[in-house]
C-alpha positions, 0 to 999 in steps of 0.5 A: 500501499506503501509504494502505490502511495508513493508511485502515485505521488511521484507520477503526479509530481512529475506532472507538474513539473513537466507542466512547470517547464512546459511554461516556463520553457525557456526563460526557467532553462537561460535562468538553471544555465546561468546559476551552472555557469555563474557557479563552475566561474566562482570555482574558476577562480577558487583554482586560479588562486587569483581571489579567494571567494568563499564558498558559502550560504550568502555566496550560494545564494547571491549564485543561485538568485543573479547567476554570472553578474552575481559572481561580479558582485562577490570578486567587487565584495573580494576585491573590496575585502567586504568578504 
């Protein structure tokens, strides 16, 4: 009985997710791509040794919300010594 409930909930979640992706579609994909590129930029900056941007909840939220412009904000704040 529990497996049946889990299966029904999983099917509902998949249907709702597909519906939302169809509505948001391109915009959502662009936002996700922007966030992934932002995270990769922070990773590459940290590996290169040019700057040391600490990855914590604040920086993750900034990059998650703003993407690449958020990385630029973090770079400026790191250079100014705020982070």
